[in-house]
C-alpha atoms as a printed R data frame, in Angstrom:
   type eleno elety resid chain resno        x       y       z
1  ATOM     1    CA   MET     A     1  -89.917 -55.303 -19.670
2  ATOM     2    CA   TRP     A     2  -92.690 -57.736 -20.570
3  ATOM     3    CA   ARG     A     3  -93.222 -59.650 -23.790
4  ATOM     4    CA   ALA     A     4  -96.653 -59.007 -25.274
5  ATOM     5    CA   GLU     A     5  -97.383 -62.754 -25.569
6  ATOM     6    CA   GLU     A     6  -97.197 -63.046 -21.774
7  ATOM     7    CA   MET     A     7  -99.603 -60.193 -21.177
8  ATOM     8    CA   GLN     A     8 -103.343 -59.912 -21.278
9  ATOM     9    CA   GLU     A     9 -105.057 -56.994 -22.995
10 ATOM    10    CA   PHE     A    10 -103.620 -53.701 -21.758
11 ATOM    11    CA   THR     A    11 -106.321 -51.418 -20.418
12 ATOM    12    CA   PRO     A    12 -106.039 -48.289 -18.278
13 ATOM    13    CA   GLY     A    13 -106.148 -49.238 -14.608
14 ATOM    14    CA   LEU     A    14 -104.644 -52.710 -15.120
15 ATOM    15    CA   VAL     A    15 -101.956 -53.453 -12.505
16 ATOM    16    CA   LEU     A    16  -98.939 -55.434 -13.726
17 ATOM    17    CA   ARG     A    17  -96.926 -57.623 -11.359
18 ATOM    18    CA   ASP     A    18  -98.901 -56.153  -8.430
19 ATOM    19    CA   ARG     A    19  -96.924 -52.955  -8.851
20 ATOM    20    CA   TYR     A    20  -97.466 -50.900 -12.018
21 ATOM    21    CA   ARG     A    21 -100.886 -49.353 -12.695
22 ATOM    22    CA   LEU     A    22 -101.221 -48.573 -16.410
23 ATOM    23    CA   LYS     A    23 -102.515 -45.226 -17.598
24 ATOM    24    CA   SER     A    24 -102.069 -44.419 -21.297
25 ATOM    25    CA   VAL     A    25  -99.954 -45.198 -24.365
26 ATOM    26    CA   LEU     A    26  -96.965 -42.873 -24.741
27 ATOM    27    CA   GLY     A    27  -95.616 -44.371 -27.941
28 ATOM    28    CA   ARG     A    28  -95.716 -47.308 -30.339
29 ATOM    29    CA   GLY     A    29  -93.145 -48.695 -32.714
30 ATOM    30    CA   ALA     A    30  -92.076 -51.794 -34.563
31 ATOM    31    CA   MET     A    31  -90.622 -53.339 -31.399
32 ATOM    32    CA   GLY     A    32  -93.519 -52.703 -29.025
33 ATOM    33    CA   GLN     A    33  -95.226 -50.051 -26.921
34 ATOM    34    CA   VAL     A    34  -94.388 -47.692 -24.069
35 ATOM    35    CA   ARG     A    35  -97.109 -46.869 -21.590
36 ATOM    36    CA   GLU     A    36  -97.429 -44.289 -18.863
37 ATOM    37    CA   ALA     A    37  -97.931 -45.984 -15.501
38 ATOM    38    CA   CYS     A    38  -97.693 -45.413 -11.767
39 ATOM    39    CA   ASP     A    39  -95.515 -47.423  -9.396
40 ATOM    40    CA   VAL     A    40  -98.049 -48.176  -6.670
41 ATOM    41    CA   TYR     A    41  -95.371 -48.865  -4.028
42 ATOM    42    CA   LEU     A    42  -93.201 -45.801  -4.609
43 ATOM    43    CA   GLU     A    43  -96.168 -43.641  -5.668
44 ATOM    44    CA   ARG     A    44  -94.342 -42.130  -8.623
45 ATOM    45    CA   PRO     A    45  -94.799 -42.039 -12.396
46 ATOM    46    CA   VAL     A    46  -92.950 -44.604 -14.505
47 ATOM    47    CA   ALA     A    47  -92.900 -45.855 -18.099
48 ATOM    48    CA   VAL     A    48  -93.612 -49.522 -18.872
49 ATOM    49    CA   LYS     A    49  -92.279 -51.000 -22.105
50 ATOM    50    CA   THR     A    50  -93.784 -54.067 -23.739
51 ATOM    51    CA   VAL     A    51  -91.991 -55.930 -26.522
52 ATOM    52    CA   ALA     A    52  -93.815 -57.362 -29.525
53 ATOM    53    CA   ALA     A    53  -94.320 -61.129 -29.257
54 ATOM    54    CA   ASP     A    54  -92.909 -61.794 -32.731
55 ATOM    55    CA   LEU     A    55  -89.405 -60.507 -31.890
56 ATOM    56    CA   PRO     A    56  -86.733 -63.148 -31.252
57 ATOM    57    CA   ALA     A    57  -85.604 -63.572 -27.657
58 ATOM    58    CA   VAL     A    58  -82.197 -62.142 -26.837
59 ATOM    59    CA   PRO     A    59  -80.193 -64.086 -24.233
C-alpha cells in the first residue's frame, strides 16, 4: 500500500516500485483508491491500493 503523498500522478502504464503496471481505477472512497494493475514479474493481475495523504499514519 502506498500513501498518495509519496506518489506522483497515477496514469495508466505507470510502473510502481519497478513491479506494478497500473491500468484503471476500480474504486474510490474516502480512504483512497484501488486500481487494476499487472504484476510485471509474476505476469498476473493484481489490485493496488493507495491511501489518501490526509489520513493519520497507523503504527
